[in-house]
N, C-alpha and C positions, 0 to 999 in steps of 0.2 A: 503493499500500499503505500503510497505516496508520505501520506503523516509520518510514519514513523521511525524512519531515520531520522526522524529531525526535534522525535520528542524524548526531553533524559526524565526519565520519572527519578524522583528521589524515595523512596522507601520508608516508611517507618512502621513496621513491623509492629510495635505494641498498640500504633493506633486504629491500622490497620486499613491504612490511605495514601495515595501516589499522590505527593503536591509533587506537579510538573511547574520545570522553569523551558525557557524554551531559548533558544540562542537568536541573534539579529535574521542571519542568514533561514530558522528555517520559519521567522515569522513574517519574510516576506514569501516565502512559498505559500504558508497557509491562506494569506491574504490574496495570493495568485488564484489558488484553488477556487476562493468563499467567490473574488470577483468572477470568474469564469462560471459559474452557478446563477450567481444574479444578474448577469447579464448575458445569458445564453437565450436564445431562441426558443418556444416554446418545445418545437417537435428537438432540439437537441436537448431541452433539458430535462424531456420525457427520457433520453436516452440515457443521460448523465445521472440520475439519479437513478436507476436500471443497474447502475454499472458502480454507485457510490453505497447505496444503502441496504443491508443485508435485511432479510426479513425475519431471521431465526438467531435465539437469542439464548443462549445454552446456561443453565450452572453445570456444575461437577459436582461429586459427589462431597466434598469439602470446603465449596465455595460459592458465593451470590454476589457479582459484580454489581454494582449500582454504579452509576456516570453524573458526573455533575458539570457543569458551565459556569463561571462564573465571574464578574470585573475583580479579582483578587487586587491589581496594581490601580486599577482605574481609578476614579471620583468618588465610589463607591467602597475602596478596599478594606477601611476596620468593618465595615459591615457586612460584607461579603466572608468575614472571618469567621463572623460569627456565626453565618450561614451554616458554616460546613463545620462549626465546634456544636453545634447542635444537634446536626445530626451524625458528628461522632459519639457526641456524649451518649445519643440513645443507641447507636451501633455500639459501643464499648459494651454495656448495660448489657446488651441479647449475647456478644461475643462470651462475656465471662460466665455467664448462663448456660454455655454451652453453643449456641448457636442455635438456627433455626434447624431442626431435625438435622443436625449434626450436622450442618453449614453454617459458615462463617461469613459473618458481611463483610468487603470489603469496600470502603469508597476510594473511587477515582477523581479526581477533582482537576478542574485544568481552569488557567485564566484567560479570557477572552480582554480584558482590559475594558469592558463596557461595551464592545464594538458586535454588530450584528454580521461583520461577516464573519469575524473569527468565530461568532458563536456555531457560526454554521459548518465551518470547518473540521473544528474541533468537535461538534459532536458528531458528526460522520467517523472522526478518528473513533471515539467513543462504542460508535455501533459497528465499525465494521474492524477495528485494529484489537481495540481492547475490550472486544464480544460482551459490554457489559449488558445485565438484564433486566434492568429498569433506569430511568434518570431523573433525579429528582433534587426539587429547590433549586430550579433556575432562577434567576432575577432579572425583572427589567420589562417594560413591555415590548420594545420594537427589539429587544436579542430574542423573545420568546417568540414573538411573530414572525423573527427569522428562521425558525426551524420549525414551523408547525408542520411543512408540505412537507419535511422529513419524517416528524414525527409519524405521521399517516401510512407512508409507504413503509415504516419503517414497520411499523404495528407494533412498535413497540411503548410500552407504560412509561408515561411520562405525567411523575404527580407532585403535588406540592408546588407551585410554580409561586413567587412573589412578585404577581403582578394581577390584577383584574381588566386587563386588555381583553376585549372582545373576542378576539380568534379562539382564545383557549378556551370559551362555553359556547362553541357552536357542539347541536348536536349530533353533526356530524364526524366530529374527534371522538371517536368510541374507546379510544386509548388512555384520555386524558381527563386527570383527575384532579378536583381543586379544593383546595379547603377552606379558602377565601372565596366572596360573591366576586363579581363583577367591581369594576370601579365606576362603572355605572349606577348600580346597585349601591354601594357605598354614599357619591354625589350624593343619590338622592336623600338618604336619610340627613347626611350632614346640613342639605339644600334643608327638608322640613324642620328642622331647628331651631337653625339661624333665621327663617321666613316666621314659625307659631311660637315660638320661646321665647327669641330675643327678637322678635318684632322688626329684623333687616332686611332691607329688600334692596338698596343697591350691590348687588353682588360681582364684583369681577374676580378675573379666570386669568392665574399664571402659572404657565407652565413647559415643560422641556417640549422641543419642535420635531417632533415624531409619533407614533401611536399613543407612547402615555400623554401627552397633551392632548391628543387628538380624543382619546377616548374620557380623560378628565373634563375638554372644555364640553363635548359632546352631550357629555351625562347632565353637567348641571346646564347646557340649554336646555333641555329636554324637561330637567325638576321642575326649572323656572316658568318655561309656558306652559306648566299644570297650573300655573298660580297666576298669570297670565304677564308675565314677567322678562325681561331678559335680561342679558349680559351685560353689565353696564358697560365695561371696556375687560378685554381679551388681548395676549401678550404672550409670546413664547423666547423661549433662549435656544441655542442652538449647543445639544447633546455635546459635554464635555469641553465646552463655551467656559469665558470667565466676564461675555462682554452681554452688561446686564442694560447701559444703558437706552437700547432702544424700545425696552420692556417698559421700562419707567416712566418716558419720555409720555409710554400711552397712558398707563394707570393712574399714574399721580396724576394728572391735571381733569380728571373724570370722576376723583374725590369720592371712595370708592367706602361704601362704611362698614363692608369685611369684603378681605381679598383670599380665595379658594388657591391655595397655592400646589401642585404633583410637578416635586423636582428631588437632584438630589437633595442631601442633606447643605451642603456649604456653599451649594447657590441660594440654597433655600433661606437662611440665614443670611446670605448678601444684599439679598432683594430686599426679606424685612428692616435691615438694619438700615440701608440707603433709603429704603421709601417713607422711614422714620424720620430721617433728615432731609427729604423734601418735604415735609410736610405733615406725612398721614399719620402722626401719634397716636391719635383719636380710634382708628381706622383696628377693627376686628380682623387678624390675621389666623386662617383656618388651616392647618397642615391633612393634607390626605394621609395614609397608611402608605404611604412609598417614602414620605419621608424619615428616616431612619430617627426617633426621636432620643435619643441617647446619646446620641453623637451630636445634636443641634444642641441640646442644650449644653453640652460640653463645651461648646465654639460659643453660646450666644452670651451664657452665664447671666447676668438678669435681663440682659434683652430679651429673656424668652419668657417673661412674667405675661402673662395671662394671655396666652396663644392656646388655639385651643386646639386638638389634633383629635384624629378617628383612625381606631387601630381596630383589626381585626380579630384579636386574640385578648386573655386576660393582661393583666400585668402580671411580667414573672418575678414581681415580688409579694405580687398575693398569697401568703405562705395558708391561705385559709381552705385552699384548690390543693385535692390529692396532686393534682398531675404538676402541681408549681412546685410543690413539697420532691417530690422524684424527681423533677427537672432539676434542682438545687443540687439535690444529693448525687446526680449525675457530671453534671458541670463541675461540683469540686473533684468527685472522682480523674474526670480526665484533665484535672491539673487548670481548669480555666473560671476562677469563682467570681466571673464579671458578667452578669446578668444582664436580658435585653430583649426588646419584645422579638426582634429578631431573629436572635438563637432560640428563645422558646419556641417562636411557630415552627424554626425548621428541627427541633426536637417533636414537633407533637407532627408535622409532615412526616420525621422516621415515623415514631409508633403507630401513625395510621399506615404507612408500606407494611412495617410490620405485622398489622393486625391480617392485611390480605394475605401477605406471604403463609403465614401460619396458618392460616385458613385453607387457603388451597393447599395444602399435604402434602405429602414427603413427594410424591413424582409431581416437580414440579414444574409447570410449562406458563405460557402467557397466557394461553384461556383458561388455564384454571386461576390463577392471578387474577384474571379478569374477570369470570366467576363469583371470586369471594371478593371483591373489592365491589361488583355490583351488587352485592347484599350487603354490606357494610353497615351496618349500625352499632354506633359504639357509643359509650362514655369513658371518654381517657384520662376520667378523675374530675370533674367538674369542667368538663368542655366535652358535652354531644355533638355526635358527628353524623352523619348519614349518606350514604351514596344508597341509587335505585338506578335501573338499569337503563333508565331515559331521564335522571339525574347526578349528575356528576359534582356537584357543588356542596361541598360537605356541610359547611354550615354559613347562617346568612346572618351572624349576630354582628353588629356594628356598638364599638364600644367611645365612644366617646370623652373625652380627658380633656384636662384643662392645668395650663402650671401655673401655679402658685405658690409661691414662699419655695421657688427653688425646685417644687415636685410637682409631679405631675400626679394630678387627682383624678378621678373618676366622678365623669358629670351626670351620665345618664349613658340608659343601652339605645341604642335607636334601630325604629322597625320604620322603614320607606312606607309613606299610604299608599302610594301608586306603582306596584313593583314593574322597574323597567325590564323589557324586554329583550 
């Protein structure tokens, strides 16, 4: 395979993970392959997919390989390491107990630097060269959108993506399973709260100039339309860019009462800080779940006070929940006593995958895993989740929080009045 010779895995057998670094030459070849896939004509693309994506995903008697691609060295670097550690914490717990019918879980993780072209090539490598059995814990709307067709063609389980992008909620994607609801659903719940509870109607949107921003802005527009309202102002920024001036020039003069934000943590903070300097001191800022709250609070300090935040899992510090107590125990056992919403969600994603693998039985196959997941109805220790053959969105709970005196405090659990399609 093209990519085999340019990847240099560094194996940590204690954790059961391959941490992969790429040479500069290797990255050039990855981008060349990804660009070929992205720009090919439809007829050539069909041929390329047939050559590049395997449809069989075996396991051995001793190992189940799980693949992950995330931006471990891009703008979300600290966040993505948390995702990997959350998965590893649960995998270590399972492996220490003997694995799944004697098979140990191995996580193979690659760095795409939050660039969709690299996500495509690295996912191809996971499927064809590493021969993983399933894909877990991808993050990013644009990066996940980029591999949807590959997942469909490979007929491989794709579970627990950290995105609410519409493409992963299409009924035709029979192998995609989401712990979280769509971004449109999340935005609708947030919009209901802002209008009904806070009595705010002048709502602006700031987001990334890709499918993350597309999903967020269209979801907000639809939610506002149900109240006969329109978005007050909307602006985007280029992914992996720091130029916010055009966005500020659009939103600040509109004097919105609220700005809903779908961005990376650093960009979200920079936008908030610059907006306040330009006169939006009394504007309410509401971050969607795609913004990593712990990293934001660390950077923002007192500047985070009063910011609202929607999250799709409970607080990783709420030890009244059994799942949180288990998560904290296993994170400490891994040697990572730093708790975050992202690593907790990743931990729950891993728990869901393991529940499916256990229910699939000893004679494991993709079909057996799909049948198990399609009938999964489970309480993970205070966080219930359910899949059916026609509904692969496991949870539709939205936890709204607000930063108060430097702490993220719960406000309420949201349920949209109108369910987006």
